[in-house]
N, C-alpha and C positions, 0 to 999 in steps of 0.2 A: 321309629317314626311315631309321631303323636298327631292324631287327627280323628275325624269321624271315619267310620268303617262300616261297610255292608255287614248285616242287613239293615242298618239304619238308613232311612230313605232321605237322602239329600245329595246334592251335587258333590260336596266335599267328601262324603263317604265313598262315592263312586270314584272320585279322583284318587283318594288315598289307596283304595283297593286296587285300582288299575296301576298305580305307581308301584305298589308292592309287587304285583305280578310281573311288571316290566323289569324291575330290578332282579327278581329271582330268575326270570327267564334269560335275561341278558348276562347275568353274572351268577351262575348256579352255585358257586362256592361262597357267595356272600351271605352272611347271616343277618337277617333283618327281623327285629322284634317290633311288634306293633302294639301301641297303647291307644285303645279306642276311647274317645270322649263319649260319655254316656249320659244322655239327658234324662233317661228313665232307667235307673239302675235295676238290673234284674229282668228287664223287659226283652232285651235282645239275646238271641242265640248266636254268639259270635263263632266264627270258624276257628280251627286250631291255630292258624297263624297269628291270631290275636293273643299276645302274651298276657295282657291285662287290660282292664277297663278302669277309667278314671271318672268317678262321679262328678258331673259338671259343676255342681254347686257346693261341693264339699272341699274346702281348701286343704284340709288334711290329706285328702286323697292325692292331691298334686304332690305333696311332700313325700308321701309313701311311694308314689311312682318314681319320683326323683331318686329316692334311695335305691329302689329296685334297678333303675337304669344305671346308676352309678356302680352298683355291685355287679352288674351283668358283664362288665368288660367292654361295653359298646365304645367305639372310637368316635362316634359322632351322633348328634341328635338332629333329626329333621322334623320340624314343626310345620304343620299346615295351619295357617292362621286366617281366621275369620272371627270378628269380634263376638258374634253371637253364639259361638260354640263353646265358649269358656265362661266360667262363673266369675262373679265379682263385677265391679264397676268397669264397664267397657271390656269385660273379659280379662281383668288384670290378674286373675288367679294363675294364668299360665306363666306369669313372671315368677311366681313362687317356685315353679318347677324348673324353668330354665336357669334360674339363679342358684339352684341347689345341685347342679351337676358341673363337673370339671371339664367334660369334653367339649370340643367346638360345636357350635349350633348353626344350622342352616334353616332359614325360615322361608316358606313359600307364602307370599301374600296374595290371598284371593280377593281382597278388597284394598284399595289405596284411595283414601278419602282426600279430596282437595281442600275441603272445609271441615276438618274434624272438630268434634267437641273437645273440651279441655281434657276429659278423661281419655278419649280416643287418642288424642295427641300424646298424652303421657304414656299410655301403654305402647303405642307404636314406637315412640322415641326410645323407650326402655328396651324394646326388642331390637331396635337398630343398634343400640350400644352393645347389646349382648351377642348379637349374631356375627359370625365370621363371614357369612354370605347371606344375601337376601335374593330370592328368586321372584321376579315378576313375570307375567305372561304377555305383557305388551310394553313397548317402548315408552308409551305414555306414563306407565307406572314408574319407570325409572326417572322420567322428567319430574313427576310430582314429588317423588321421594327426595330428590336433590334440591328442588326449588322450595318446597313447603316444609320439609323436615330436616334439611341440611345433611342428608345422608351422604356418605362417602361413595361417589360413583364407582370407585374401583371394587367396592364390596357388593354392588348390585349387578346381577346377571339376568338377562332376559332369556327365558326358556319357554317357548310356546306350550300351550296346553297339549298334552299328548293325544294322539288319535289312533284308532285301530288300524292295523295293517290288512286292509281288504282290497280285493281287485275292483276295478271300475266296471260296473255292470249296467245293462239296460234295465230301467225300472220296470219295463213290461214283463220281464222274466220273473220278477219278484211279486207282482201284484196279486196273482191268484191265491197266494198264501193267505192274504187278508181280505179276499173278496172284493178287490178293487179293479177287477177287469173292466175295461171300457171307461174308466174314470181318469180324469186329469186330477192328480192329488197334490194338494198343498198341505204341508205338514208343519206343525209346531209341537215341540216336545219340551216337557219340563214340569216340575211341580207347579200346580196351578195357583197363581196369586195375582193380585191386581197389578203389580209392576210388570207383568209379562205383556201387557198391551193387547190382549186377545180381542178386546172391544174394537180396536182399530181394524183388525183383519175381518171381523164379522161385518163391520160397516162397509168394508170393501167388497164383500162377497156378492151383493146384487149386481155390481158392474162386471165382476168376473164371470158370474153365471150367465149374464146377458151375452157375453162374447163366447163363453165356453159352457154350454148347457150341461156338459158331463162333468163339470168341476166339482170337487169335493174338498172341503177344508177339514182336516183331521186334527183335533186337539188331543194330544196323547199325554197322559200323565195324571197321577193322583193329585188331589188338592193338598197343598202344603200342610203338614201336620199341625203347625202352629195356628194356621187359619181354621182348620177343622176344630181345634180345641176352642177357638174363640167363637165361631159362628156356624159350625157344622159345614154343610154343603150349600149354604146360602149363596155364596159367590158363583158357584157353578150353575146354580139354578137361575141366577140373574143373567148369566151369559146365554143360557138356553132360551130364556125369555126374549133377549135381545135378538137372537137369530130368528125366532118366530115373528117378532114385530117387523123385521126387515124382509120377511117372506123367504128366508133361505134355510129354514129349519131342516129341510130335506137335503141340504147341501153342506151342512155342518155336523160333524160327528164328534162326540166326546167319548174318549176311551179312558175310563177312570181306573187306571192301573199304574203301579210302579213297575216298569218292565225291567227285566234283567239285561245285562250288557249286550249279549249276542242278539237277543230279540230286538233291542233298540236299533242295532245296526241294520237288521233286516228291515225294520220299518223305514229307516232312513233310505235304504237302497230302493225300496218300493215306491218312494215318493218322486214326483216330477220336479217339484219346487219346495225348498225349505224356507220358511218365513220366521224371522225373529223381530216382532214389532215392539220390542222392549221399550219402556218409557223412561228409563234412567240413563241419562247421558254419561254418567260417570262409571257405568258398569265396565269393569276392566277385564273381566273374565266371563266367558260363557263356554262351558264344556260342550253343550249341545251344538253350538255354532261350530266349534272346533271339529266335532265328530262329523257334522254335515259336510264341512269342507273336506275332511279326510276321506270321505267316501265319494267325493266328486259331485255333490249336489249343487244345482243352481240356486243361490241364496238371494233372497230379497230381505233387507234388514234396515232398521233405523240405525243412525250413525253413532251409536254408543262407542265407547273407546275401543273395545276389543274388535267390534265389527269394522270400525273405520280402518284399523290396521290390517286385519286379516283379509278383508275384501278389497283392499286398495288395488289399483292397477288392473281393474276389470276382472278381478277374481270373484266378483259377485256384484250385486246391485244395491246401492244405498238410496234411501228416501227419507224425507223429513219425519220427525216424531209426530205421531198422531195423524199423518196425512193418508187417510184411507184412499183418496182418489189416486195418489201416487202409487200406493201398493197395488191397486187394481190395474193401473196402466202398465206397470212393470211386469206384473204376473201375467197379464194378458199377452204382453210382448214375448215372454218366454214360452208360454203355452202355445202361442200362435206360430212359432217358428222353431221347428226341430233343429235347424242348423244353428240358430242363435243359442238355444238352450244347451245344445251339445258343446258348443264352443266355450261357453261359460263353465260348464261342467268339467271339461278337460283342463281348463286353467285352474279351477279349484282343486282338482285332484292332484295336479302337479305341485301345488303349494302344500297340499296335505302330506305328500310324501316326505317333506322335510320335517314333519311334526309327528311321525309315527312313534309309538311308545319306546321302541329300542333306542331311537335317537335321544329322547328325553332321558332315558336311563343312563346312556353313555355320557351325556353332557353333565348331568347331575353328579354322577360318580366322579367325573373329572374334577368338578369343583370341590366335592367333599374330600377327595384325596389331597388336593392342594391345601385345603385349610387344615387337614390333619397333619400334613407334612410341615406346616408353618408353626405348629405348636412349639413353644419354647422348650428347649432341652432342660431336663432336670439336672440340678447339681448332684453329681455322684462322687464316690470316693471319700477318702478320709484324710483331707489335707491337715497339716499341723494347725492346731487351734491358736488363733491370735485374738485374744479377748479385746474388746473395745476398751479404750481408756474411759472410765466414768466421766460424764460430762453433764453438768446441771443446766446447760443453756436452755433446753426445752422445758425443764422443771421451772426455771425462772420465768420463761415465757408464759406459762400457765398459772403463775402465782401473782398475787398482789398483797397489799397490806393486811387483808383479811385472812388469806390462806390460799390454797391451791384450788383452782376451778376444776369442775368435774370433766367437762366435755369440750370438744373442739369441732370445728368444721374444717376438715383438712388440718392445717397446723394452726389455725386461728382460734383462740379461745372463744367458746360459745357461752356468753354470760347469761343466756336465758335459763340455763340449768343450774346456775349457782355453784354451791360447794357441797362437799359431804365429808363426814369425819373419817370414812374409810381411807380416802385419798390423803387427807392431812395426817392421819396416823402413819401411813406408809411413808409419806414425805419426811416425817419426823425421824423414822428409823433410817431413812437414807442419809440424813444429816449426820447420824452417828457413825455410818459405815464408810462414806465416800472419801476417797483420796485420789488425787491431791485436791485440796480445797483450802483457800486461804482462811485464816481464823476469823476475820471480820465477816466474811460471807457466810461462813458456817454459823456463827453466833446470830447473825441477823435472821436467817431462815429458820434456824432451830427455835428461836423465840416466836416467830410468826406462827409456825405450825403448832407449837406448844400452846400458844395463846388461843388458837382455834379450839383445841381440845379442852382447854380450861373453861372457855366460854360455853362449850357444848354440854358441860355437866349440868344436869337438872337435879338439884338436891331434893326437891319435893317428890319427884318420880323415882329418884335414885337410879337414874339411867342417863347415859349420854344421848343427846339428840344426834341425829345423823345429817339430815338435809337442811341446808340453809339457802334461802333465796339470795340473789345478787344484792338486794337492798339490806342484807344482814338480818332479815327476819327468819325465824325458824319455821320449818314446815310441819313439825310435829313436836310433841313433848318428850317422846322416847323413841330412840332409833331401834333398828332391828337387833335381834340377839347377836347376829354375826358381827355387826358393826360395833357393838359393845365389847364383844370378845376381842376383836382386833385392836380396839383402843387400849384395852388392858395389856395386850401384847406390846404395843408401842410404849406404854408407860414403863413396863418392866424392862424392856430392852434399853430404854433411855436411862433408867436408873442404873443400869449396869454398864452401859457403853458410851454414854454421852462424853464428849471430849472435855467439857467444862464442869467443874464441881457444882456450879450453881444450877445447871440443868439436871444433873444427877439428883441433887437434893430436891428440886421441884418435882421431878418425876416420882421419886420415892414417896413424897408426901401425897401426891395425887393417887398413886397406887394404893397407899394405905387408906385413903379416904373412900375410894370407889370399888376396890377389888372384891368386896363381899358380894357385890351384885352377881358375880360369876356363879355363886352357889345357887342362884335362882334361874340360871339359863338351862335350856333343854336341848338346843341344837348341837349336834356332834361337832360341827365346825366352830361354833362359838366356844365349845369346850376346848377344842384343839388350840384355837388362838389364845385363849386364856391360859392354857397349859404352857405355851411357849413364853408368854409373859411371866408366868410364875417361875418357870425354870430360870429365866434371865434374872429375875429378882433374887432367887436363891443363890445365883452366882455371886451377886453383889452383897447379899445379906443372908448367909447360910442358916441363920436361926429364925428366918421369917416364917412364923407359924401358919399364917393364912395362905401364903404362897405354897407351902408344903401340903396343906390340906387340899387346895385346888389341884395340885399336881397329882397327888396320890388318888384322890377320889375320882377325878375324871379319867385317869389312866385305867383304873379298874372298870369304869363305866364303858370306855371304849372297848376294852377286852370283852366285856359282857355283850356289847352290841355285836362284836365279831362272832362270838359263839352263837348268837341268835340268828344272824343273817347268813352265815357261811353255808356253802354246799361244796361238794368235791371240786366243782369247777369254778366256784365263786368264793374267793378268799378275801372278803371285804366286809366293812363295818355296816354297810347299808345294802338294801336290795337294789338300789339304783346308784348310778354314778352322777355326780353333779360337778360343781366348780371347786377349784383349789383342793383337788382330791389328795394330793401328796402331803398336804398339811396334817392329815390324820396320822399316818405312820410316822411322820417327822416328830409330831408331838409325843407319840408313844416312845420313840427312841430317846428323845430328850428326857422324858420322865425316867426312863430306865437308867440313863447315865447319871442323872442328878440324884435319884433315890437309891442307886446301886441295886437295881432290880433287873437281873439278866433276863427274866421272863418277859418283861415289857420290851426290852431291846429285841429279843428274838421274835416276838410277835410283830413289832414294828418293821423289822427287816423282812419278815415273811410277806407282810401285806404290801410293803414298798416294792418288793420284787414282783408281786402280782400286778400292781398297777403299772409299773414300768413296762412289763411285758405287753400290757394292753395299750400302752402309749408308744409302741414301736411298730412301724409299718413293716410289711413283708420285705421291703427294700432296705430295711435297717435304719430308717429315718425316725426322728422323734415325731410323733403325731399326737398332738394334744387331744384330749377327749372333747369331741365336738359338742357344741351347745344343743344340737339336735338329739343328743344322747340322753339329755336330762329327763328323769322321770320314767325311764323304761325299765321295769323290773327284770333283773337277771338277764340283761341283754348286752351283747357286745357293743362297745362304743362305736358311734358313727363319726365320720371324719370331719364334719364341719358344723358350725364355724369354730375355728381354732383361735384361742385367745392367749395373749402374751402371759397372763398371770399363771397359766398352767405350766409353762416352761420354767418360770421363775420358782414356783413351788417345788417342782421336781428337782431343780438344781439345789435348792436349800435342803430338801429332804435327803438327796444323795450325799451332799456334803456332811450332813449330820450322820448318815450311815457310815461314811468313811471315818469320821471321828470316832464312832463307836467300835468299828471293826478293823480299821486299817486296811481294808480290802480295796485295792485299786480298781476293782470292777466299778465301784461307785463313782470314782473319778471319771471313768469312761462314760458312765451313764449321764453324769452331770454335763460333760462336754457334749454328748449327743443332744441333750436338751438345749444347751446354749447355741449350738450350731443352727438350731431352728430359727433363731433371730437373724442369722447371717445368710439364710437362704437355703440351707439343707433341710428342705421340708417338702410337703406333697406338691407344692406348686413351683418350687425352685425359685421363689421370690424372697429377697431379704425384707425383713420388717424393720430393721434398725436403719435409721438415717444417721450414719456415722458423723456427718458434718456438723450436726447440732444436738446430738443426744436424743433425738426423737425416736418414736416407735409407732408404727401403724397399729390400728386397733385389732387387727386379726386377719386370718385367712378365711375367705369365703370360697365356695366352689369355683366362682368365676373370677377370682383374683383377690387383690388386697382390699380390705376396708381401709380407705386412705385417710380416715380421720385419725387424729393423734390425741387421744384423751389422756387424762392424768394417770389412770390405772395402767395403761400400756407403757407410757413413758417411764413411770416408776418401776414397773416390772423389769424393763430392760436395764435401767440403771442399777437396781438392786441385784439383778442377775449378774451384771458385769462386776460389781463389787464382790459377789459371792464366788464367782468362778476364778477371779484373780486371787482371792484369799485362799481358796481351796488348792489352787495350783502351788502356792507357796508352801502350804502345809503338807501336800502330797510329796513335794520334793524333799521335805525334811524327814519324812517317815520312811524307814527302810523295811520295816516288817510289821506284823499285826500289832495293833494297839489294844485289841480286845479279843477274847477267845471265842466270841460268838460268830458262827458261820453265817 
């Protein structure tokens, strides 16, 4: 459960606390973890049942809580929602939490606005999309959700506010405890604030006292903390002054206290009439009104949404907003007739019996059990692998005469973000590998992607540019180190494996012209990419001195990085995990094979085995290192978001490991990673769209990122090429190819 919690003083804190105790009482074997929203971190002394607190205005705290909830094994998340208790615009920080967990979410809406602001609408619509169930406490809430927000009515359930299970008692028996003997008591309870309409009741009191000289109006509750922070007790003082002006100061009592649950019920049972003169017609929930009905109080109220429903059919009395005369008339009628007051009380109590906390707990758990049962079943087992036939339809969809566009919205290219050299370098490598593909199509797109790379070269800066706007203007003079390293990789690979000599010659020339920039790069991934390009160049031109220098120097530097960062439990080149992790051991293995250095191969195999273990879930599925993991020193990887290029990198690295060792274990690991695209993953959802060669952009805790950008499409197509080629090589190899274990 996520929401406010006692000792924080507010209605939602009381509701969350009561709900927790109702669940634990009705279902003693149920484990319930509570994450309390904290508006003043360190201020509250939470009880042991609070698992953790979430700092309201610290977005990172929401992500930390999501990780803790995800790791806890919880089967469902129940969120208490009110805009003001969460940080961000209209409380949108809560979206960061609910979108980072995989379990189904149920949301209780304490406010449903008929005329929301743009931010309020955005937040609630996002919650409605994420939630498997939405709880409202009044039918009017359901109607607003379907009419204003387009909510699915089948996902909305009405569960009235819970009430205590107390016997119906005569108020006379409870009055001595509070010194109310001989008084006719009208009670209003809640955190004191202008929207409570207390002025209306004070204005009514002269007429009430005229008919009932022993009447006393008791205003029970501390001033709302936000109001105190703004103006202290000025509002309470204004109310006292109003009572004095109307000559009823001796008949109006203010009890400035936040009373505990059981004491509140005692106060309610000691009152003769309960009044809620609230001024907000849209108020859809009132816990104190529910409690009053639950203990059988005769209630006089304004017709806000919750009151209109719960007091309908003579279960209470409704009067117009701000109508002091009507309040006086109806209260006098109740105080003047014991029979009338008792009849209303009995009807209210009967309704309250349908709302007691055990009934709420039973209904809520029924809904939660249903949504948990409806979760899609994960793909299990190890069916024979049937790789997808490579298909460039989606690649062509994302490409034009300039090159391959970066991003899409769903499957539609998004021209706002233009192009980047990373994707065009990948696309160039795909043209070298993909089969089947007719010669004319291969020639066309190889030339387009090569032209992009050629145009990206900035001889003055001696760097490749990376990002290009849709109007073909460059966004920078020099791209990132990683993008430059990847481009060298594409050039080396094209020089070695392009199908046409003209493309091999062009790539070799470009590599010769640009590759010395690699010696100025510092990023380990840039080094790895450049090493892969250099190894390919040496396959085509064994005497290429610069390629050999790049390969040997960077292999030694990767080994030195490993020695510096490693610990007994951490066999990795850096103290953090990032993206394209498997490229580092792949590059080291390739260096060892090309340079005849068994030590490089052994180190590459060791580190690849380590990263593969961390990319395998307890259930045996491939689990890409999630983007949430990035930048966390010596920390185990987090599961989300999972991106397609991680599976592709792992497939390529495992294929290289197989080539180096002949060990079919690496074929199995490559197949495990490839199955991730087909749906053997943490969510049981395929990312590949086999009909057109597309690939979704990743796995998020709540499902697929349904965009299909260039990086993802290319990752799938390159992975399909690699797994197909590996299968053919594996079938041809009967024993070890290399003596390294």
